[in-house]
Each structure stands twice: as C-alpha cells, then as structure tokens.
N, C-alpha and C positions, 0 to 999 in steps of 0.2 A: 347256886345265885350267889355271888358272892356280898358282904352288906359293905353298905356303903357307909361311912360315917358324919357326921354331922359339921368335922374337923373338914371333908374330902368335897366336903355339898359347897361348903361356901366359899373353898380353893378353886372349883372348876367356877362357881358363882363369880368370884373377883377374875381369874381368867378371860374369863367373858367378858367381861368387863374391860380391861387391857385391851385385849385385840376389838374390841369395839370402839377404839376411843370412850370412853365414859370415863378415864382415868388419862389424860395426854402425858406423855414422856414429862419427869419434873413435877408431875403436879402429887400435893401429897393424897393420901389415901383416905379416909377417916379413921375416927380417933377407935382405939381397941374398944373405950367408952361408949363411943356412936352406934358403932357397930353390934358389939353385945344388945343394945338399947333397941335396935333397927329391926335387927336378925332373929332376936330373942334366945341366947347363945351366952353362953359364960363366958367369962373371961379367959379360961386357960383353953377354951375350943379356937379363940379367937385369936390368940398369939399363937397358937399350934401353926394355924391356917395360913400367918403372917408368913413366919418363920420359915416354912417350906417353899413361899415362893421366896423368901432371900435365900434361901440355901440354893433356889431354881439361877439366881442372878438376874430376876425378873424386878424386888423391889428393893430398896435400901433401906434400913433402920438409921435414922441420926437422932443423937442425943437430944431430947428434950422436945424434939420435932415432933415423930414419929414416923411413917413409915412410906416413901417414894418411890413414882414405876422410875424406875429404868430403864437406857433406848434398850433396843432389843438387837445387843450387836448380830446376834447369828442371821436375823435376815439382812444383810445391808454387812457383814464381814468383808475387808478386802482381802484375798490374795496376796500373795507375794507375787509384785507389780514387775513384768521385764522375765531378764534371763537369770540363771542363776550362775550363768557362766562369766567368771571373772575376766575382764579386756586387759592386751598388756597396759603400764605404763604411759601415759603419754601429757604434752605439754596441759593447759590450763587453756579454755578461750569462754570468759562468760558471755553472755548476749547483751544486749545495748539494752533489752527491752526490763534488765533488772534496773539499771540507773534511771529508768524511765518511770519505774514504779516507786522507786523511793522518793525520785525528786517531785512525785506527786504525793507526797504524806500518807501514801496507801498502801506501805509495805505490810498491813496487819488488817485491812480496812479496805471494801470493796467499792464502798468510796473514795471520792479524791479529800485531804485534810482540809480544806475550807467549806467540800460542801456536804464533809458528814456534819461540820459546824452550824453549818446553814441549817439546814432539815429540820423539823418538828423531832421530840425524841418521844414515841408514842409507841411502847409497848403492847402485847399480848393481852388485852383486856384483862382476862380470869388470873396475868401475873404483876398486873401493872403496880399495886399498890405492894408488893414485894419487892418486887425490881428496886420502887422508886427509893422505899425503906431502905435497901444494902448498899444502892446506887451513892444517896445519903452518908450512908454510914463510911462507903468506901472514901469519901471526899471527904468528911470528918479526919478519916486517917493524913493524908494530904495536907491538909489545913495543920498538924499537927505537928507534923515535921518542920512545915514553913513558920511556925511558929518557934520550934527547935533552932531549926538555921539561923533565924532572926535572932534570937538570944543570943546565939554563938558568936555573928557578926557583929552585933552591941557590949561585947563584953572583950573585945580586942582594942587591947593597949594601942595608945596613941602612936607608937612604933612598926606594931604591929607588920604593918602594910610594906614597911622595906623587906621581909625577910622573907625567903622562900621555906616552902615545909621540905623538912628531910625526904629525901630520895624514895624510901619504903611509903612514906605514909602517916597519915596523923595515927600516933601508938595506940589510943583509948579506941578507937576505930578497928583497928589489927585485933586491940584485946578481945572486943568487942563480937567479931568475926571469928576470932577463938574458939572463946566460947561457944559458941551457934553451931560450931563443925563438932565441938567435942559429944553434944549433943547427939551429933548421930556416929560416931561411934570413931569421930579423928582423933587423934590425940597431938592437937596441933595447937601452936603457941603464937602470940604476937608476929614473934621474929619472922616467922615462916613465912609472911603474908606483904606483898607490896601491892598498892592503894595504884588502880590504873586512871583512864579515862575510859571505860565501861569495856564488856566481857570483848569486842571486838578488838581492841587495844591489847586484851590480856591472850588471847589467840593468838596475834601478831607476833608479840615478843615469844609463846613458847613454842613457833615454829619458827625464830629466826636463833633462840639458843637451840632446839636440835636437831636441825637441819642446817644442810647446805645449799648454795643453789645448785639445780639439777635431781637433788634426791628425791626420793618417791613416795610420797605420802600417800596413808589408805585412807580411804573417806565412807560415811554412807551413802548406801543410795537407793532410794532420794536422802539427800542432804541436803543443808544447808548451804544455801548460795554465798554465802556472807565467808565461809569455805573456800571456796572457789576462787570465788576476788584475791581474797589472800595469797590460795597459792599460786594465780595467774600475776601478781604484784612482786612475789619473792620469788618468780622462774622458779617451781617445783612442777615436779610432775603428781599428776594422780593417779592411782590405780580406784578404781569405786567396787566398793564389797555391797551386794547386794543386802537389802534389810528389808526385813517384815516391816507393814505397815502398825503389824500390834506385838511384837517379840524385840525389833528392831534388826542390829546386824548381826549379820550371819558368822557367828565365831568359827565355824569351818570352814566357809571360802575363804575369809580371812587367815586362816593355817594352811590351806592351799599357796595362797596367794606368795606368802612366804617363807615358801617351801623353793616361787620360780626369782621372787624377786625381794633384791638387798631393802626392803622396807626403813626408811628412821622413825617413823613415828607414824600413830594412827588418830585420828581426829575423829572424838566419837561423844554423843550426847546420850546419855544413859538412860532419865529421865525425861519423860514427854518431849521427844525430839521434836526437831518442823523440818519437813514438813507433815510429817503423819501421826504425832503424840505418841510413838514408841515407848515403852519401857520394857528397859534391860533385863530379861529374867536373872536369879543369882547362879545358875549355874552358865550363863554367858559370861557375867562381870567375871566368874572368880575366871574362866577358860583365855577371855583378855588379859588377866594379868599375867597367865599364865605363863602364854606367848610371847608377849611382852619384855619377859626376862627371859624366856628361851632364846628369841632372836635378838635379845638387845635393844627394844624400839621403845622408842617414848612415848603414851598413853596421852593425850591433849585430851582433858573432860570437860566437855561445854557443858555446865551447872549452872544455865542461866533460870530453867523451868523447873530445879530440884525442890526450891518453897513452894512448887504451885499446884501439890498432889491435892485428890480429893479423899482420899480414904486413906493419906499419911504423905512422910515424906521418906522417898528410898533415900538407903543411905551410899553414898557419893562411893564411887569406885576410889576416891581415897583414902577411904576406912581400913580398906585391906591392902592397903600399900605399903607394903613394908624395906623397902629397896629405891624408895624415891622416885620412883620410875615416873609415874603419874603426875602431871601437873594438869592441878583445876584451875579451872578459872570460873569466872562469872560476874555479877553485875545486882544495879537494883530497878535496872531500867524494864523490867517483866513485872515486876513485882510488886514497882511506886510507881516510875514514872521513866518516858525513854527521856525525857528531858534532864534527869539527870544523872549527869557523867562519869557515876564511878563504880569502878568496879575492881575487882582483886584476882591477886593471881599467887598461888601457891605451887611454887613451882621445883620444891624437892633438892635434887641436888645439881640442878640450873638457877637456886635463886642468887648466886652472886650476879649471875651472869643478870641474871634475867631483871636486876635490881640496877648495874650501869645503863643496859640499855635505856630505859626506865627514863634514868637521868639522862638519855641526851635525845632520843624522842618527844620527851614530854616536860621535863628539870622539877616541872613541882605541881602539886595537886592544888585542888582549894583548900586552905585550911580549915575554914569559917565552916565550908557548907562539912568537908568529914566532921571537925566535930559537932556539928547539928545533929548526922545520923546518928552520931557515936551516944549522943546523948537520946536520940530517937530510938535506938536499942535498947539502950540501958534501963528506960522508964517503961517499960513493956510497949510502947505505941505501934513499934513493926509488928509485934507478935500480933495482938488487935486485930493491926488493919491486915495480916495477910488470913486470915481466919473469914476474913468480910469479904476479901478479896476472895479469896478461893470458892466459898458460899455463892458471889456472885460472877464469877468464871462458869463454877459447874449450872447454873441458874442459865446461865447464856448458850453453855451446850448443848443442855438438852429442849431449850428452844431453836437453836440451828436441826439439830435432828429434830424434830417434832417440824420444823416446816418444812425439811427437805420428805419425810418420809409422805407428808398429806401434801404435797404441791410436785414432786418430782418424779418423774418417771421412775419405772422400779426397775428397768436395766443397770440405773447406779449402782456405786456400790461404795461406801466409807468407812473409816474409822470410827470408832466412839473412846476417844484418850478416856484414862479417867487423871488425867490433869492436863497444865501447860495452857496453851491459846490456841491451841489449831487441829486442822483433822483433815485423813487425804479424802480425794475425790477420785476415786476414775467410774472413767465414761465407756460406752464402746469405743470399738478399736475403731471407727471411721470418723472419729470426732479428734480434732484438732483445734488442741484450745492457744498455743501460740498463734496460731494463723487466723484467729478469731480473736487475740486480742485489740487488733486497732480495731473493728467493727462493734467489741462491748465500751469501749472506749469513747468513740463515735455517741455511744447515747448513756455516757456518763458513768459508768462504768468500769471500773480495775480490777482486775481480775493477776491472779501471780501461776501463769502457765504451768504445768508440771515439767515442764525442758528444763525449767532455771532452776530446777535441781539437781540436774545432773550438766555434767562435761559431755559427755558421749549423745546429748541431744535424744535422751530416750522419754517416757511419760508422756508422750506429748497430748494421749486422749485422757490426763488429768490435771490436777488442779489443786492445788492449797485454797482452802476454808476457814476463815477465822472467827472463834469467838472471843475474841477481846473486848468487843464493843454490843453492846444492846444491839437483839435484835427490832430495831424500832421499823416504823410502818415504812421510813426510805431504804431501811436496809432491803424489807420485805421487798416492795419493788424493783430492790435492786438484781436480788435475786431472779425475780420471775422475769427480768427484762432477760437477764442471762441466758433463763435455760430458752429461750426463744431463739437467740442469738446462735446458741451452742447447737439445737436444733435444726438447723438452715445447713 
C-alpha cells in the first residue's frame, strides 16, 4: 500500500472543496498562513499542495494576493464549431440585426444601454466589496484621464482652434505609442504611426490600401462582424477560415485556401479575439507571417484587445514583421472608453498611402484629446488604469463563468479566455439564437447571435457573451430570462 503524504491529503481536500463549490470560481483560497494554522501543517507542505494545484491549472497565484480558483475549462471547453472545410469566396451581406444591436447601445451588454444604466448595480454578495473597490479604482483612472484632457484644452493658445492637426496625428502621442510597442518587441518610431478615429477606421484604411474592389479577403470564422461590414461596403469578397474558440485562426486551413485563391489580405485578431476570446499560439503566428510572405498577402492585425491579457501582454504579430507586411490596428476604446474615439494604425509599407487616405476621410483628429492622452500615458496613468481594468475584467469573467456553471444546463459549452472582454457560448444544435433574438428583445434582453459573426449563416446555435460589465442583479436576471427563451 503506497504512502499518502501530507501535501497529497491537503491537495485532495482542496480539490474536494473546489469541486463542491466551497470556494467559487475567482474566489481566494485561504492564505498559506491560515491554512498552516487550520490544518496544523508546515508552510512548505501547504505551498507544495498549492503549487501542485497551480500546475494543474486549477488555481492561480497572484502577487501579494494569494491563490485564486480558476474556471474549470475542461468540462465546458468549446470544440471547433462548424466545418473545417473552407467555402469558396463570396460577396458579403451583413444581417440587419447587427445594426439593431448597435442602435441599442448593447454590442457588449445583454442589457440595452439606457436600461443597464437605470438598473441598480448589485454584485455577488461574496465579491461585492472587492467589485466596488476595483470599479472605483477603474473610475479613478478615467477621472485622471479627464483631468489630463482638460489641462490640454486649457493650455491651448488663443489661435490654436484655427489650425488643423497634422495628418499623422499628434507627435507626442505617436511617440508614446511607439514606446509602448517597443516594450513588446516592436522596434517602432513615432513616424510609423498614424492617429485615427478608432480601430474601425484603422481597419477601414488598412483594407483600402491593401485591396481593390472585388479582391478576396480572408477572415476568422467566427470573426468580428465589424470587419464583415467593412468588406461589404468596400465591395470585397470574403473567404472564411475556421477558427478555434481557444487557439484562433487555423493556419493550415488558410494555407489550403491560399493554394486555391488569390487572397490579398487576411484580417486576424491574435490576442483575445471577439467573439471567442481566442489567443493565437506562437507557432500559428509564425506560420501566418510565412504565408503572408510566400503569397504576397497583407496581414491586417486587429490588436484592440492586446493590452487586456490577464496573464501578460502577448507580443503583437507586428513584433516579428521584417518586411512591413503587417498592418497594425488598435485603439483605446476597449481599454479606456468606447467614447474616446482615438485609434492608430502602423501600416508598414503602406504608411504614406494611409496618411493620404486619412487626410481625405477624416482631415484631422482632436489635438487637445490627443495631447491629454499623451500626458496620461507619459505620467503612468494608463498603466495604472490597465492593471485595475485587467483585474476587474478577470473578476467579471470569473463571475460569469461561475454563474453559467451554477444556473445553465450542462449541455452548453463556452470558452474561458485569458483576456479580452468576451466569451463564446455554444448551445445544442436545435437552438437558433438568431430566431430567438426578437423573443429575447421583447423581454428586455439584447443578445448577439452567433450567425452575426459569419457571412455564411453559420453558428446559429451559438452566441457571444461579454464580461465587459459587472454581473449585476439586473444582468443575472437577464441571463435567467435568456435561458428560458432559448429553452423553448
């Protein structure tokens, strides 16, 4: 009979406690000191048990905070949804439901904008104080930004409002962006960037300079419906490349598509893509760069969620771009505020064309907003805000995962991303989330059906859920209502 060591007994006891919901997803386990006193064990024994649980991906050590229970991704992991067959390129038609969702201010909320503001913000009782502290700290970051913008506005000279900003945008802000990207292995300078009116405009400019009407563009499937809208407006054809909700775009499928068709550009979100939260592995990133070079294809990188990684910031694709073939697009809308319409594009070999197009389509950006942002970045306010924002998003993800585990039937599957703002929910094949849109809306619930993330009407049994907002009592009620709607 084999001997069971003390750390193994403690590990088994902790596993039983996690399985039995003694500690919920996102909750902190007892500190090492508390566990030593409670179980009459040495510090080394307790640490060994915790580290074994961490190695199994069941808990996570957070500096100066302790060990926290992670979502159990194994029981709810989403398989690759849909066929792995690449369908021939076709023109794009985007559902009118996309416009309806946007018009209700609920692109990342299950409640319509005004309705969400009117409901009381009641979080889970066991997390309430922590939620409020983090939310208050996050709001402090926005207030600090407002002060920076206000100072920039007050410092304008009397004649400043008579002049446009230079086409590429404020030089100090561009230098701050270059410094940030140099942290992640991108050797960039201020001259490489052009300031835009958000990431959507950056993607628009990227597609305009790299493609002509009728060209074929590869996209992730499921992928961002905003890209599909752009392709439709620009008269471009789309070829959908299967993407895993965990590891993102399938490079082998893209390679097969490139052998069949002349694909001029590929739009990809390497870090925490919407709608799934997928994160591209390093091997896939390298293969994409090789394919782009081999087939003379532009890689349009949507980096809007890159700063929102819970376990660190993945290096952008641009960091490995040696030939200027990657067009980097991003903005502050997800990391700071969607009302802050300031984005950027680093277009590599297409930089001069982008500057000319930006001048034609936007003319200029707000000088004092850019200057305020530059000051906010330079003074460290943005980094402070990001640390709080990531912690808040991680907490909200854990709450959503815990809620789904407790209240929704076991026949659903969902991704558990390590960053970003959204997860992908897969329901039984018989469920049609697009058909249920109207019924859910009549009960005050706004959903983003899975078929909106494809131009081929796939993923009807899927939908995107977001943890961008706290799981208030109103949102808990909305999720329960949605469960009822989808079960009929």
